C-alpha positions, 0 to 999 in steps of 0.5 A: 828125282824125276823128269817130265816125259813128253810123248807123241800126241800128248797135249802141251802142258798148261801154264798152271801145270808148269807153275805147279811143277816149278813149285814142287821141285825136289828139295834137299833134306835141309829145306824140308820141315820135319817138325810136324812128325813126332819122334819115335819112342825107344819102344817103337824103335826096338820093334824094327827088324831088317827086312830080310828077317821079316820076309818068309823067303829072304832070297827075293830081296833086291840088292 
């Protein structure tokens, strides 16, 4: 996902910051608990449109 960049003149990380970084390592989808997120209804899903159909100028989409 990301990495830590240390720049010249930056103070060293504290032990607490290092511990927090270790606790927040990226997880796979299998390790994430999604049970608190409600499922979308068929009505909600039917309102979805591809981004290029919602934009006024579809040529500005990064591909």
